[in-house]
N, C-alpha and C positions, 0 to 999 in steps of 0.2 A: 299461385296455388291453383290446382286443378279444381274446377267447379263442376259438380255433377248433379243432375236432376233425373229422377226415374219416374215414368208414368206406367201404371199397371192397370190391367183389366179395362182396356180401351178397344173400341172398334176403329182400327187404324186404316184410314183411306189411302192406300198406296196408288201408284200410277195405274195399275191394272187389276187391282183386287182390294177387297176389304178383309182385313184379318183381325182376329181377336188376339190381343197380346199386349206386349210392353214395348216401351221406347225409352232409350237412354239418351240424354243430352249431356255432352261434355264441352265445357268452354264455348258454349253458343252454337255448337254444331250437333247434328244427329250423329250419334256414335254407334248405336246398335238398335236393331229392330228385331224382336223375337216373338214367336207365337206361344201360346200357352200361358202358364202362370210363372211369373218371375219371382225369384227369391230376393230377400233383402228389403230394406226400407224404401218406400216409394209412395207416391200419391196415387190412391185408388180412383180411377175415373168412373167407376161404377157402370161400365158398359156404354158410356158416352162415346160419340165419335170424335176422333182426332183427325183434323184435316189441315192441309198446309195453309199458312197465312195467305189471304187473298191479295191479288195484284191487280190494282185499279189503274187503267190507262187513260180514262177520260171522265173526269168529274168536274162540272162547273158549279158544284155545290158551295164552294168557298165564297163566291160573290154574295150569296144570301146572308152570310154572316158579317161581311164587310159593309154591304149596303141593304140592311134589313127593311128599309122603308125609302120611298123616294126622297132624294136629297139628304138622306141620313148617312153619315160615314162613321163607322166604328173604328176604334183603334185597330190598326191592321195586325199587330201582334196578337191582341186579344181575339180578333176574328179568326186568325190562323189556328190559335189554340182551341177555340170552340169547335172549329171544323175538324181539327185533328182528333179531338176527343170522340166526336161522333164516328169518324172513319175507323178508329181503332176499335171502338165498341161494336162496330159492324163486322169485325173480323178481318179488316183490311190492314195489312202490315206494310205494304208498299203502295204508294199512291202517286200518280202523275196529275198534279193539280193543273187544270186547264185554264189558262189565262188568255183573255181576248187581246188580240192586236188587230187593229183595223175596226174603227167604230163608226157609227152613224147617228142620226138624230134621235133614234129610239133608245140609244144607250144611256144608262144612268151613271156610267163611270167614265173616266178619262184615261188616256194613255199613261199619264203619271200615276194614277191610281193603280193600274195594272203593274207598273214597275215597283210601286210601294209594296204591293202584296208579294211580289217576287222577293224583294228584300226582306220582308217579314218572315217568309217561309225559310229563306236561307239563314238568316240570323238565328231564328228559333231552332233550326236543325243543328246549327253549329253550337249553340248554347245548351243543347241537350233538353230542351223543353218539350219535345214532341215524342209521341208515343209510336207513330208510324214513321217510316222513312219516306221522305217526300222528294220528288223530282218535279221538273216543270214541263208542261206541255203547252206550247203556244198555238192557240186557235186562230189561224190567220185568215181573216175575212178579206179575200183578195179583191173583192169588188170595191172595198172602201178606199177613198183617196189617201188615207193616212196609214194604210196597212204596213207599207215598208218602213215608214218612220217609226211606228210602234215596234216593229220587229227589230229594228236597229237599236232600241233601248236594251236589248238582251244580247248584243253582239258578242260580248266577251264573257257570257254567263255559262260556265261549265255544267250547271245543273239543268240546263235545257237539254233534254234527251229526245224529245218528240215534238213534231210540228204537224199540224193538219191543215190542208188547203180547202177552204170552204167558200161558197158563194150562196148567200141566202136571198139573192134578189128574186123578184117574182118571175115565175115561169122556169126557174132553174132548180134542178135537183130536188131538194126536200119539198120545194113548193111548185112543182110542175102543175099541181092542182091549184088553180087560182081561188077556188072557193075556200080551201083550207087556209090559204095566205090571207085572204080578206078576213076571215074569222079571227085569225091570230092577231093581225096588226090593227084592225078596226077596234077590237077589244082592248088591245094593249095601249094604243095611242089615242083612243077616243075619236077616230075619224069618221066624218060622214062620207057619202059616196064621192063627192067632188074632191074632198081632201085626200081620200084614198087613191083616186085616180092620179092626182098630182104626185103623191108619194111614190106610186109605182113607176111613173114615167121617170122620175128622178133616179130611183134605184136601178132601173134598167139601163139608163144612160151611163151611170157610174160603172156598172158591170161591164158594159161594152168598152168603156175606155180603160178601165183599170185591171180587170181580172187577168187577162193574158200576161201583161208585163209583170205584175205583182207575183203571179204564180211562177213565172220563169225565174225571177230574182230570188225568191224565197227557196225554190227547189235547188237552185245552183248553190246557194250558201249552205243549205242543210247538207248537200252532198259533200262540200268542202270541209264542213265541221264534224261530219260523222253523226248528224242528227237524224234519227229515224223519221221517215216521212209517211204521213197518212193522208189518204183521200177522205172526202167527207160527202155523204149523200149522193154518191154516184147513181145515176138513174139509167144510163144506156151503155151499150158496149163501147160506143165512141168515148164516153167519159172514162171508162176503164182503160181503154187504149192510151188515152192522154196520161192517166195516172201511171201506167207502166212505163211510158217514155220518161216521165219525171223521176222514176226510181222509187215509186211508192211501195212500201212493204206492208202496210196495214190499211185495209178498206174499211173505213168507219161508216156504219149505218147505211149501206146501200139500200136504195128505196124500192128496188125491183128484184125479182128472182133472177132475171137475165143478167143484171149487173153484179149480183152476188156470185152467180155461177161463173161469169167471165173473170171476176176478181180472183176467185179460187183457182181457176184455170191458168191464170197469169202468175200464180205463186204468191199471192197476197194472202195474209191472214185476214179472215172476214170477222169484223166486230159488230155486235148489235147490242141494243140496250136490254139490260136485265128487266126494267119496268115493262118493256114490250112482252117479255116472256110471262111475267107475272099477270099482266092485264089481259094477255091473249091477243094483243094487236098493237099497232102503232098509233099514238095520239094524233099523228098527222095524216093518217089514212094510207100509209105506205105498207110495204110488205111485212108480214108477221115473222118475227124471229123464230117462232115455232115451225113455220113452214120451211124456213131455211135449214133448221135443224133436221127436219124430216128428210130433206133433200141432200144432207151431208155437206151444206154450205155455211156452217156456223162454227167458227173456231174459238172466239173469244166473247165474253159478255162484259159489259161495262155498267156500273151503277147509274151513270149519267147524272141524274138529279136526286135519286133516293139511295143513300149509301147502303142501307140494309137490304135493298132489293137484290144485291149481288149474291149474298148467301141464300136468300129466299128463292131465287131463281135456280141456283145450283141444286138445291134439294128438291125442287118441284119439276125440273125439266124432264127427268126420266118418267114422271107420272103423266105428263101431258104429251110427251113425244115417245112413242114406242121404240124400243131397241137401244136407248141411251142409258148406260149404267151410271151408277153414282160416281165411280172414279172417272168416267168420261165427262160427266157434267162438272165435277170439281176441277178437272184440268182446264175447263174453259174459263175459270176464274182465278187460276193459279199458275200452273205450268205453262199453258199456251201464251198468256200475255207476257210472262216473264221471258219466255224464249223469244217472242216477237221483238223485244227491245234489248235482247242480249244480256239479260240478267240470269245467267246460268247457275248462280249459286243458291237459288231459292225457287219456290214454286212447286215443290214436290217433296213428299216424305221419303227420302232416300239417305242412306248413310253418306256423310260428307257434305250434305247440304246444310245451309243455315237453318237453325231451329226456329223458323217462323211457324207457329202452330196455333190452332184454334180448337178449343173444346166446345162441342156442340151437342146439345140434347134436343131430340125431337119431342115436341109436346103437341099432341093432336095434329101432327103433320107440319107444324111450324118449327123451324130451327131456332133453338134458343141458345144464344152465345153466352157461355158461362165464364170462359177465361181465354185470354189472348196472350201469347208470348212472342216477342221479337228477339231473335238471336239468343234465345234461352231466358230472356228477362221478361217477367210479367208486365204487361203494359195496359191491360184492361181485364 
C-alpha cells in the first residue's frame, strides 16, 4: 500500500534557494515540492525550516559512550544506541562512525574493543534498533605498530566505506606546534617534563618506522576494496601531494591555508570541524574553518566531537562568513558529504531522493530541531 506524508507551510531549503511551500513524501522518497499553499490534509510546519537530513563523515563521539570513564566499559550495544539517539536528535540521518585502528599507550581501548563496537553497530543496524543509518570509518593511526593488525580485523566488512590516514606523533601535522602537543599529552597522561621527553622520543621513533609502510598497505587495500580514502591534518603541500598519490578524495582537517588550498586544487573535498566554526577557531591552534570558508576552500563540515555542532554551524556559517547563503551552508553538512562518499540517493531536497528530512525552528538565532525523518519515517 502506498504511504504518503504531506508537509505544508514550510521554508524548504533546496540546493540553490529557500522556498515557502509544501513537500510530499511517497513510500520513503520525496515525490513533489511545490510553492504556495497546498490543498488536502497535511502537517502544518508553521513556517519552520525543512532541511535535508545531515550526513556526518567523521565522529569519534561513540567512544565516549563505550568508555565513559577510565577503565569503564559499557555494553557495546547500549553504547551504540545511546550514541545513535544523540546523533538522530542532532538532525544527523547518516553517520560514519569513526573507529580507531592503531593504538598507543595513551589509548583507553583495545583493537578488540574497536571490533566489538563495529559488531554492535552492524548488529543493531540489521536488527532495526537504530534511528540513523550507520557506516564505519576507520581512523588509521599509521604511526602505531599495530595499525595494520587492527585494520585487518575489518578485512571483510562491507560496512566500512571510509578510512583516514593519520599520524599524531609530535612534530607532525596536527601537532607541528610542540607547545600544543605538550599541553594536550601532559594534561591527558599526567607527564612531567622528563616523562614527556621520553614519550615524544618513542612516538617519533614509531612514526619513522611505521608510518610509510602502514600508509602504503592501507591505501592499497582501500583502493582494491573501493573504500573512500581520506587524509588527516595535512599541513604542507608535500603532505597533499602524498595524499594525491595515495588516491585520497577527502582532506580532513587540513591545518594550514596552504594545505587546504592545495587539497582543493587537487580535486579533494576539504572537510573541517563544525566546532571550529562555532568556536571561531581550532582548539589546537591550527587554521580557522571560517578562514577557509572565506577563501572558498571549505566543502564539508563534520561534528567531530559535538553532534549538535553540525546543525549549529550550518545555520551560523552565513552570519560569520559573508557571501555564504543558507543553501550553501546546508550543503556542507548534507549534499557535499553524501556526494563525497558516493551516497547520491540522499543529502538534498529533490524529487526522487530519499526523504531524510529535519524540521528546524530558529529561536533567538539557535536552531531547534523539532522532528527528524529517515526515509519518510519519524526517528526523532
